N, C-alpha and C positions, 0 to 999 in steps of 0.2 A: 576644346572638346574633351569631355571626361570619358576616356575609354574604359575606365575601371567599373563603370556602371553596368547594369544588366538590362536586357529587354524583358518585358513581361511576355507571357505566352501568347496573348492576343496580338501584341506588337510583332513578335516573331512570325506569327501566322500571316499577318498583313504583308510583311516584307517578303516572306517566302512566296506568297501568292503573286505579288508584283513581279518578282524575279523569275518565277516559274510560270508566268502567264502562258496559257495554251498556245496562242498565236503570236504574241508580241514579246515573249520572254526569252530566256536562254534555252538553248537546245540541251538535250541530255548529255551530249559529248562536252559541251561547254561547261556544264555544271560539274562534271567529273574533273575537268582540267582545273577549274577555278577553286574547287574545294581543296584539291591537292596544293595549289599555290598558297591558299590561306591556311594550310595545315589544319584542316578540318576533316575528320573521318567521315567518309561516305558510308553511312551506316546501312542505307537501304537502296542500293542502286537498282534501277529497273522498275521502280514504282512510279506513280504519278509525280510529275516534276516538283510541284509545290510542296507535296507531302515529303518527298525525298529531301528537299532543302530544309523544311521545317525540322525534320528529325535530326538532320546533320547539325543545324544551328543549335537546337536545343541540347543535343548531346555535347557539343563543344562548350557551350556556356555553362551547363551543369558541371562538367568536368573541371573547367578552368576557373570558374567563378567570376568571369568578366566577359565583355562583348568584343574585345579587341580583334579576335580572329574573324568575327562576323563583319565588323566594320572593314577589315582588310578585304574580305570577299567582295563587299559592295564596291570598294575602291577599284579592285581588279576588274570587276564586271562592268564598270561604267567608264572605263578609259575610252575616250572617243576613237583613238587610233585602232582599237580592236574592231571597229565597225567600218574601217576605211573601204572595205570591199562591198559592204551592204549598209550604206549610210542611212537608209530609210528605217532601219531597225532601231537606231539609237534613241531618237526622241520619243517614240511611243513607250519604250520601256522606261525611260527616265521619267516620263509623265506618270506612269503607273506607280513607280517607286516613290516619287516625291509625294504623291497623295498619301501613301502609307507612312512615309517618314515625317510628314507634317505633324502627326500626332505625337512624335517624340522629339520635335524641335530640331530636325535635321533636314538637309536638302542637298541634292546633287546638282552642281552647276554645269553649264554647258561644256566646261573644260574637264569635267569629270571629278572636280574637287568635291569632297564631302564636307559640308560646313554646317555650323549651327544656324538656325533660322527661327522665326516666330512659331510658337507652338499652337496648334489647334488642340485645346485641352480635352474636349469631349466630342463625342459623336453628335450630341444635340447642337453644338456650335456649328458643325458643318451642315446639319439639317436645317438650322435656322437660316444660315446664309442662302441655302437653296430655296427655302420657302419664301423668303423675302424677295429674292430675285424673281421667282415664278409669279408671285402676287403682283409685282410691279409690271411684269410683262403681260399678264392676263388683263390688267387694267388698260394696257395699251392696245389690246386686241391682237396680240402677236399670234402668228400662224401656229396651229397645233404641232406641226412637224418640227418647230423650233422649241416649243415648251418642254419637250421630252428631254432636252439637254440641260435642264435646270435640276440636276440631281446632286445629292450630297457628296457622292464620291468624286464628282467633277469639280466641285467648288471647295473641297476640303482645304486646299492650300491657297488658291486664288481663283478668279473667275475666268482666267485665260482658257482653261480646258473646255469649258462650256462653249465658248465662241469657236474654238478650233473644231470641236465635234459638230457644231451646227454648220460650219463651213463645209465640212466633209459631207453633210447631208445634202447640200446643194448639188455637189458633184454627183451624189448617188441619184438624185432626182433627174438630173440631166441624162444620166446613163439609162435610167428607167424609162424616160419618155422617148428616147431616141434609139435605144439598143446599142449605142456605142460602148466601147470598152476603154476609151482614152481617159486621161486625167488632166487636171490643170488647164493651162492655156490652150493646149491642143484640143481638149474636150470642148471648150467654149467656142473655139474657132469653127470646129466641125458642126457643132449643134446650132450656134446662133449667128454665124456669118455665112457667107456664100450668097448666091443669087439663083434661086431663093434659099434662105436658111432652112435647116431641118425643122426648127421651131421658130415661129414668128409670134411676137407679142402684140402685133397689130396687123392690119390688112396690107401693109406695105404699099399703100395706094399712091403715095406722093413722097416728095423729098423729105418733108417733115417727119413722116412715119418711118421712112428709111433711116433718117438720122436718129430717131428714137431707138430703133432696133440696134444700130451700131453703138449708141451710148449705153444701152443695156448690156451689150456684150462686153464693153469696156469695164462697166461697173462690176460684173461678175468676175472678170479676169483680175481686176484690181483687188477684190476680196480674196481670191485664191492666192495672188501674189503676196498679199499682206500676211496671210496665215497658212493656208493649206500647203502651198508649195514649199515655202521656207521651212516649216516645221517637219514636213514629211520627208524631205530630202537632205537636210543638213542639221547638225546640232544647233539648238537655239535656246536662249534663256526663256523660260516661261515668264512673260511679262508680269510685273506686279500690277495687274489690272484692277481698277476700281469697279465697284458695282455699277456706277453710272455709265462708265465706258462700255461695260459688258452689255448693259441694257440697250445702249445706242447701237452697238454692233449686232446684237441679236435681233433688234428691230429691222436693221438693214437686211439681215438674212431672211427675216419674215417677208419683207417686201419682195425679195427675189423669189422666194417660194410661191407667193401669190401670183406673181407674173408668170412663172413657169406653169402653174396649175391652169391658168387661163390661156396659155399659148396654144397655137394650132400648128399643124403640119401642112404647109402649103403644098398644093399639087405640083409635082415635078414633071416637066415635059422634056 
């Protein structure tokens, strides 16, 4: 990796926005600490987080003529052990950061290493990926609640993030339909299991329909186990997912959404 290069202003902005994300980025105190560790002057403490980072990064790079201190900041910020007490924070921030770094040919791995990667050279490249994915899914008749995750910022580096976000949307719909606040397997068990379940995908009139209900619950839990739970609660490599794999998995999410839309709440006695 060539540390003597510099980032463009737009690249610095994208990186600063990822690291200073309102809900999934660094806290103000963390920014202060990490800037000091990277020997970058905190030029504007107290302002909006991403602007504070952008100003500090730009000031460092303009003064030194290289990006080494900024790369050091990224390495310090993405050490997994820093998030041992809050593991759910690590993967969302890494995902935001990797989408920005994809345009400069860099990537943060699950162990926190900053490495070179394939470069998405232009925004149209990312938009083209998203457009092609959406077109294929529209042709399949995929549920509208899934299509919204075919966005350029989600597929800039690979298709994994579209599938992850679509999986999160299934959990959101379960909570919306039931009023529950759980997540993952606990949410599925409370919403789709039980006698009767809170949400039933059929009339539960015989053993065949009861078996279908149980199978649907297992299907949803399997999708959460494959994506939602793993990535939300522990560091994980963003899989180098192909478009065909993403299409198949997003189609599965579409099936789940349609069955949840048609599900009813059985009377409870």
